[in-house]
Structures are given as structure tokens and as C-alpha cells.
C-alpha positions in Angstrom: 0.0 0.0 0.0 2.9 2.4 0.8 4.5 1.7 -2.6 1.1 2.3 -4.4 0.4 5.5 -2.4 3.8 6.9 -3.2 3.5 6.1 -7.0 -0.2 6.8 -7.6 0.5 10.1 -9.3 3.0 8.4 -11.6 0.3 5.8 -12.5 -2.2 8.5 -13.3 0.2 10.3 -15.6 1.0 7.1 -17.6 -2.4 7.5 -19.4 -4.4 10.3 -20.8 -7.4 11.8 -19.2 -9.6 10.2 -21.9 -8.3 6.8 -20.9 -9.2 7.3 -17.3 -12.7 8.7 -18.2 -13.4 5.7 -20.4 -12.1 3.4 -17.7 -14.3 5.1 -15.1 -17.4 4.9 -17.2 -16.9 1.2 -18.0 -16.0 0.2 -14.5 -18.9 2.3 -13.0 -21.5 0.3 -15.0 -19.8 -2.9 -14.0 -19.9 -1.9 -10.4 -23.6 -0.9 -10.7 -24.4 -4.3 -12.3 -22.5 -6.0 -9.5 -24.2 -4.2 -6.7 -27.7 -4.4 -8.2 -27.7 -7.9 -9.7 -25.0 -10.0 -8.1 -25.5 -8.9 -4.5 -29.2 -9.4 -4.7 -28.8 -12.9 -6.2 -26.3 -13.7 -3.5 -28.7 -12.8 -0.8 -31.6 -14.7 -2.5 -29.4 -17.8 -2.8 -28.9 -17.7 1.0 -32.4 -16.7 2.1 -34.5 -18.9 -0.1 -33.1 -22.3 1.0 -33.4 -21.2 4.7 -37.0 -20.2 4.2 -37.7 -23.4 2.3 -36.3 -25.5 5.1 -38.3 -23.6 7.7 -41.5 -24.2 5.7 -40.6 -27.9 5.1 -39.8 -28.4 8.8 -43.1 -26.9 9.8 -45.0 -29.3 7.5 -42.9 -32.5 8.0 -39.9 -32.5 10.3 -38.7 -35.9 8.9 -38.4 -34.7 5.4 -36.8 -31.4 6.6 -34.2 -33.4 8.5 -33.5 -35.5 5.4 -33.0 -32.4 3.3 -30.9 -30.8 6.0 -28.6 -33.8 5.9 -28.5 -34.3 2.1 -28.4 -30.8 0.8 -24.8 -30.0 2.0 -23.6 -33.2 0.2 -24.3 -31.6 -3.2 -21.8 -28.8 -3.1 -19.2 -31.1 -1.5 -19.7 -33.6 -4.3 -19.6 -30.9 -6.9 -16.3 -29.6 -5.5 -14.8 -33.1 -5.6 -16.0 -33.8 -9.2 -15.0 -30.3 -10.3 -11.4 -30.8 -9.1 -11.3 -34.2 -10.8 -12.7 -32.8 -14.0 -10.2 -29.9 -13.9 -7.3 -32.3 -13.5 -8.6 -34.5 -16.3 -9.1 -31.4 -18.5 -5.5 -30.3 -17.9 -4.2 -33.7 -18.8 -6.3 -33.7 -21.9 -4.8 -30.4 -23.0 -1.3 -31.6 -22.4 -2.1 -34.7 -24.5 -3.6 -32.5 -27.2 -0.5 -30.3 -27.2 1.8 -33.3 -27.4 -0.1 -34.7 -30.3 0.1 -31.4 -32.1 3.8 -31.2 -31.5 4.3 -34.8 -32.7 2.3 -34.1 -35.8 4.1 -30.8 -36.5 7.5 -32.5 -36.0 6.5 -35.2 -38.5 5.4 -32.7 -41.0 8.7 -30.8 -40.7 10.7 -34.0 -41.1 8.6 -35.3 -44.0 11.6 -35.4 -46.4 13.7 -37.3 -43.8 10.9 -39.8 -43.2 10.6 -40.3 -47.0 14.3 -41.0 -47.4 14.3 -43.6 -44.6 10.9 -45.0 -45.6 9.5 -44.5 -42.1 6.0 -43.4 -43.1 4.2 -46.6 -41.9 5.9 -46.5 -38.5 5.1 -42.8 -38.0 1.5 -43.3 -39.1 1.2 -46.1 -36.4 2.7 -43.8 -33.8 0.3 -40.9 -34.7 -2.6 -43.4 -34.6 -1.6 -44.5 -31.1 -1.3 -40.9 -29.9 -4.7 -40.1 -31.5 -6.3 -43.1 -29.7 -4.7 -42.0 -26.4 -6.2 -38.5 -26.9 -9.6 -40.0 -27.7 -9.5 -42.0 -24.5 -8.7 -38.9 -22.5 -11.5 -37.0 -24.2 -13.9 -39.8 -23.3 -12.8 -39.6 -19.6 -13.4 -35.9 -19.5 -16.8 -36.3 -21.1 -17.6 -39.1 -18.8 -16.8 -37.0 -15.7 -19.0 -34.2 -17.1 -21.9 -36.6 -17.6 -21.4 -38.0 -14.1 -21.5 -34.6 -12.6 -24.7 -33.8 -14.6 -26.3 -37.1 -13.6 -25.6 -36.6 -9.9 -27.1 -33.1 -10.1 -30.2 -34.4 -11.8 -30.5 -37.1 -9.2 -30.4 -34.6 -6.4 -32.9 -32.4 -8.2 -35.3 -35.3 -8.6 -34.7 -36.4 -5.0 -35.5 -32.9 -3.7 -38.4 -32.7 -6.1 -39.9 -36.0 -4.9 -39.5 -34.8 -1.3 -41.4 -31.7 -2.2 -44.1 -33.8 -3.9 -44.4 -35.8 -0.7 -44.9 -32.6 1.2 -47.7 -31.6 -1.2 -49.4 -35.0 -0.6 -49.4 -34.4 3.1 
């Protein structure tokens, strides 16, 4: 903070007044959107589940207790699945980058491959690398579908609990 405070005038002088006015106008609208939309949605996301649990507990304490126990499991599961998907996604991009590098290297060395008649061997290596990339892609897609399926399961479980409340 001390360094920033001592250099703030130098920061302002690096750009024109037009730049700062434009920046201010753009950031002001973003700040207004944040304060009017995001903050309201953040409060609604906290208040609505609490109100719903209070109403459900007043109608049927057993279902309310079940929801109180199972609802925190959803974000925990989504954090675990999200971290796993991120790791798989990162590995997928590494494999994609490697396959691109191998393919580019083979294209650059096409004349050398032709002189040593190594086309078949390199085609086989590229096919194996491509199959490896396809397997990684399917793992990433599988994790994405698993995440979606679990979310739908919990939505249907909560929906069926709510339909039980309506029958009561």
C-alpha cells in the first residue's frame, strides 16, 4: 500500500485523461451491475433455502431433517467432481499439445521420413497418440456426464421430497 500510495501520481500520468474517463465509465457500469444484480442474487441464494427449510420443517420434520442432511452433500460432491474434471481437462490439453507437437515435427521431417521410408511407423505412432487423446477425451466427457447425472439425481430427490410434502 505504501508503494502504491507513493507512486499513484505516476500511475495516473501514464495514461491520458480520456483513458481514465473511459475506464471510469466502463467500471462504473460494471460496479452498478454487480451491486444491483449479483449482490441481490447472492442474498436470494442464501435466504430462499433457509425459508424453504423452515417451511418444510413446519410441515414435515422428517423430510426437513432428510433435506438438511443431504443438501450439504451436493456442493461437496460438486467440488470433488469439479477438481477431478479440472485435473482430467488439464491432462487432456497436455495430451492434445503433445499430439500437435508430434504431428508438426513429423510434417517438418517429411523429407527425412521419406528418405528412410518410415511413413508406416510414424503413421502407427500418430494413430496410437490419437487413440490416447480420444481415450482422454472420453474420460473428460464421462466425468462431465457423471456430474450432470448426480445433479439431476439430487434435483429429482429434492423434487420428490417436495411432492411428498404436497401430498401431506
